[in-house]
C-alpha positions in Angstrom: 0.1 -0.1 0.1 2.8 2.0 0.6 3.7 2.3 -3.8 -0.2 4.0 -3.8 0.2 8.0 -4.1 -3.1 9.4 -4.9 -1.6 13.0 -6.8 0.6 11.8 -8.9 -0.6 10.7 -13.0 -1.1 8.0 -14.8 2.4 8.0 -17.4 0.2 7.1 -20.8 0.9 4.8 -22.5 2.0 5.8 -26.4 2.7 2.1 -28.1 0.5 1.6 -30.5 -2.5 -0.9 -30.3 -2.7 -2.6 -33.8 -4.9 -3.9 -34.7 -4.9 -8.3 -35.4 -4.4 -8.3 -39.1 -7.3 -10.5 -40.8 -6.4 -14.4 -41.5 -6.4 -15.4 -44.7 -7.4 -19.3 -45.6 -5.1 -20.6 -47.4 -6.3 -24.1 -47.4 -8.0 -25.8 -51.0 -11.1 -26.0 -50.8 -13.4 -29.6 -50.6 -16.3 -30.4 -53.3 -19.1 -29.3 -50.8 -16.9 -25.9 -50.5 -17.4 -25.3 -54.2 -21.1 -27.0 -54.3 -22.2 -24.5 -51.5 -20.6 -21.6 -52.8 -22.0 -22.1 -56.4 -25.6 -22.6 -55.5 -24.9 -19.6 -53.3 -23.4 -17.7 -56.8 -26.6 -19.2 -58.7 -29.3 -17.4 -56.8 -30.3 -13.8 -58.2 -29.2 -11.0 -56.9 -27.8 -12.9 -54.1 -25.0 -13.9 -56.5 -24.1 -10.0 -56.4 -23.7 -9.1 -53.5 -22.2 -12.8 -52.4 -19.6 -12.0 -54.7 -18.5 -8.7 -53.4 -18.3 -9.7 -50.1 -15.2 -12.3 -51.3 -14.2 -10.4 -53.1 -12.5 -7.4 -50.9 -13.1 -9.5 -47.8 -9.8 -10.0 -46.0 -10.1 -12.9 -44.4 -12.0 -16.0 -45.4 -10.6 -18.4 -48.2 -7.8 -16.8 -50.9 -8.9 -19.7 -53.6 -12.6 -18.2 -53.4 -11.7 -14.9 -52.4 -9.4 -14.7 -56.5 -12.3 -16.5 -58.5 -14.7 -13.8 -57.3 -12.6 -11.4 -58.3 -12.8 -13.2 -61.6 -15.7 -13.9 -62.2 -16.4 -10.0 -61.1 -13.8 -9.4 -64.0 -15.4 -11.4 -66.1 -18.5 -10.4 -66.1 -18.0 -6.2 -66.1 -16.1 -6.6 -69.3 -19.0 -9.0 -70.7 -21.6 -6.5 -69.7 -19.4 -3.8 -71.0 -19.5 -5.9 -74.3 -22.9 -6.3 -74.5 -23.8 -2.6 -74.0 -21.3 -1.9 -76.9 -23.2 -4.4 -79.1 -26.7 -4.3 -78.4 -26.5 0.3 -78.8 -24.4 -0.8 -82.3 -27.1 -2.8 -82.8 -30.0 -0.6 -81.9 -28.8 2.6 -84.4 -28.2 0.2 -87.6 -31.8 -0.1 -86.6 -32.6 2.5 -86.2 -30.9 3.7 -89.0 -32.5 1.5 -91.0 -36.3 1.9 -90.0 -36.2 6.1 -90.4 -34.5 5.6 -93.6 -37.1 3.4 -95.0 -39.6 5.0 -93.9 -38.3 8.7 -95.0 -37.8 7.7 -98.4 -41.6 5.5 -99.4 -43.7 6.0 -96.2 -46.2 4.0 -97.8 -43.7 1.3 -97.5 -44.5 0.7 -93.9 -48.3 0.7 -94.8 -48.3 -1.7 -97.2 -46.2 -3.8 -95.2 -48.5 -3.6 -92.3 -51.4 -4.6 -94.5 -49.7 -7.3 -97.0 -49.0 -9.1 -93.4 -52.7 -8.1 -92.1 -54.3 -9.6 -95.4 -51.9 -13.1 -95.4 -52.5 -14.0 -91.4 -56.2 -12.6 -90.5 -57.5 -13.4 -95.3 -58.9 -10.6 -95.3 -60.8 -10.5 -92.4 -61.1 -6.3 -90.7 -61.6 -5.7 -87.3 
């Protein structure tokens, strides 16, 4: 009890306190682990969320993390390519139909009349 002195200020502790780093699991994933992973990734909307969670998590299996990162990269690349293809085809179709309608406006009406005559056997509604 002689060491206790209430008026003496306590000394501050300047030693840094670091969080423990996330431990990654580098073990090989088994058949069941891959099966569960693929079943989860087959569920719509959940798959995107889980891909992002597993791709950015510091802990967890390294194999799954790399698979999810690669899947996200492939998904982004295919989405960009599909968007370019849809935009190109849409512009081509717009140009084709708009130029045909301007060159011969009655051609579109004649086309619909032929369609109605062929499929409706000439019956007017």
